[in-house]
C-alpha positions as CSV (number, residue, x, y, z in Angstrom):
1,X,-27.0,45.5,58.4
2,X,-30.4,45.3,60.1
3,X,-31.5,43.0,62.9
4,X,-34.8,41.3,62.6
5,X,-36.2,40.0,65.9
6,X,-38.7,37.2,66.2
7,X,-42.3,38.3,67.0
8,X,-43.4,37.7,70.5
9,X,-45.0,34.3,71.3
10,X,-47.5,32.9,70.4
11,X,-46.3,32.6,66.9
12,X,-46.9,30.5,63.7
13,X,-46.5,26.8,64.4
14,X,-47.3,27.2,68.2
15,X,-50.4,26.2,70.1
16,X,-53.0,28.9,70.4
17,X,-53.8,29.9,74.0
18,X,-57.2,28.5,74.9
19,X,-59.8,30.8,76.4
20,X,-63.5,31.1,77.1
21,X,-65.2,34.4,77.6
22,X,-68.5,36.2,77.3
23,X,-69.4,38.0,74.1
24,X,-70.7,41.5,74.0
25,X,-74.2,40.1,73.5
26,X,-74.0,38.1,76.7
27,X,-73.5,34.7,75.1
28,X,-70.4,32.6,75.7
29,X,-67.5,32.2,73.3
30,X,-64.9,29.5,73.4
31,X,-61.7,29.1,71.4
32,X,-61.1,25.4,71.4
33,X,-58.5,23.1,69.8
34,X,-61.0,22.0,67.1
35,X,-62.0,24.2,64.2
36,X,-60.8,27.2,62.3
37,X,-60.7,30.6,64.0
38,X,-59.7,34.1,62.8
39,X,-59.0,36.1,65.9
40,X,-58.1,39.8,65.6
41,X,-57.2,42.3,68.3
42,X,-58.5,45.9,67.8
43,X,-58.9,49.2,69.5
44,X,-61.4,51.9,68.9
45,X,-58.6,54.4,69.3
46,X,-56.6,52.9,66.4
47,X,-57.1,54.1,62.8
48,X,-56.0,50.8,61.3
49,X,-58.8,49.0,63.1
50,X,-61.3,51.2,61.3
51,X,-59.7,50.4,58.0
52,X,-59.5,46.7,58.7
53,X,-63.1,46.3,59.8
54,X,-65.0,46.4,56.5
55,X,-62.9,43.6,54.9
56,X,-63.0,41.6,58.2
57,X,-66.8,41.8,58.1
58,X,-67.0,40.8,54.5
59,X,-64.7,37.8,55.1
60,X,-66.7,36.8,58.2
61,X,-69.9,36.8,56.1
62,X,-68.2,34.7,53.4
63,X,-66.2,32.2,55.5
64,X,-68.6,31.7,58.5
65,X,-70.8,29.7,56.0
66,X,-67.8,27.4,55.7
67,X,-67.5,26.8,59.4
68,X,-64.8,29.4,60.3
69,X,-65.3,31.3,63.6
70,X,-64.4,35.0,63.5
71,X,-63.8,37.1,66.6
72,X,-62.7,40.7,67.2
73,X,-61.2,41.3,70.6
74,X,-61.3,44.9,71.6
75,X,-58.5,45.8,74.0
76,X,-60.7,48.5,75.4
77,X,-64.4,49.2,74.9
78,X,-66.2,47.9,71.8
79,X,-68.0,50.6,69.8
80,X,-71.7,50.7,69.6
81,X,-71.6,50.0,65.9
82,X,-70.4,46.5,66.6
83,X,-73.9,45.3,67.6
84,X,-75.1,43.7,64.4
85,X,-72.0,42.2,62.8
86,X,-71.3,38.7,61.4
87,X,-68.4,38.0,63.9
88,X,-68.1,37.6,67.6
89,X,-67.3,40.8,69.5
90,X,-65.2,40.3,72.6
91,X,-64.1,42.9,75.1
92,X,-60.9,42.5,77.0
93,X,-61.3,45.0,79.8
94,X,-59.0,43.1,82.1
95,X,-56.2,42.7,79.5
96,X,-56.2,38.9,80.1
97,X,-56.6,38.0,76.4
98,X,-54.2,40.7,75.2
99,X,-51.6,39.3,77.6
100,X,-52.2,35.6,76.6
101,X,-51.7,36.6,72.9
102,X,-48.9,39.0,73.8
103,X,-50.5,41.9,71.9
104,X,-48.4,45.0,72.1
105,X,-49.8,46.8,69.0
106,X,-53.1,46.5,67.2
107,X,-54.3,45.3,64.8
108,X,-52.8,41.8,65.4
109,X,-54.5,38.9,63.8
110,X,-54.2,35.1,64.3
111,X,-55.4,32.3,62.0
112,X,-55.9,29.2,64.1
113,X,-56.5,25.7,62.8
114,X,-57.3,22.9,65.3
115,X,-55.5,24.7,68.1
116,X,-52.4,25.6,66.2
117,X,-51.5,29.1,64.9
118,X,-51.0,29.0,61.1
119,X,-50.7,32.7,60.5
120,X,-49.9,35.9,62.5
121,X,-50.4,39.3,61.0
122,X,-49.3,42.6,62.6
123,X,-50.8,45.9,61.5
124,X,-53.2,46.4,58.7
125,X,-52.2,46.2,55.0
126,X,-54.1,45.4,51.9
127,X,-51.7,42.5,51.2
128,X,-52.7,41.0,54.6
129,X,-56.2,40.5,53.4
130,X,-55.1,38.6,50.3
131,X,-52.7,36.5,52.3
132,X,-55.3,35.7,54.9
133,X,-57.8,34.6,52.2
134,X,-55.1,32.4,50.6
135,X,-54.3,30.8,54.0
136,X,-58.0,30.3,54.8
137,X,-58.6,28.6,51.5
138,X,-55.6,26.4,52.0
139,X,-56.7,25.4,55.5
140,X,-60.2,24.7,54.4
141,X,-59.2,22.7,51.4
142,X,-57.1,20.4,53.6
143,X,-60.2,19.6,55.6
144,X,-62.1,18.1,52.7
């Protein structure tokens, strides 16, 4: 048989590690225990990051109007093309955020609702986008 190991913490059903940092544009960004956040970890050296970016941008445009905060954390430098996007661009040069969220491979995405992780996705697959939309819609419908 095969052995399936649990994903490294933090995981679904656990508290999301709080953080505050400075965005690429110099403004502050804070992940608090109130609100809905989609937090993804990317690298400019990763092909899946490039494939995930267009849909992430589209979802950010759509769901930001509904009060969802989107943020892309680059584990190295953020590309120049990330200057005028509808989501927060964060750079993790020290590796602090990557360590807090135990990111070993990118992309790794977290859906966070009021400080609790409700979805974790590893890698980039078309099905992930559909599942993320379903979970976002479910979370948002529970708030009304």
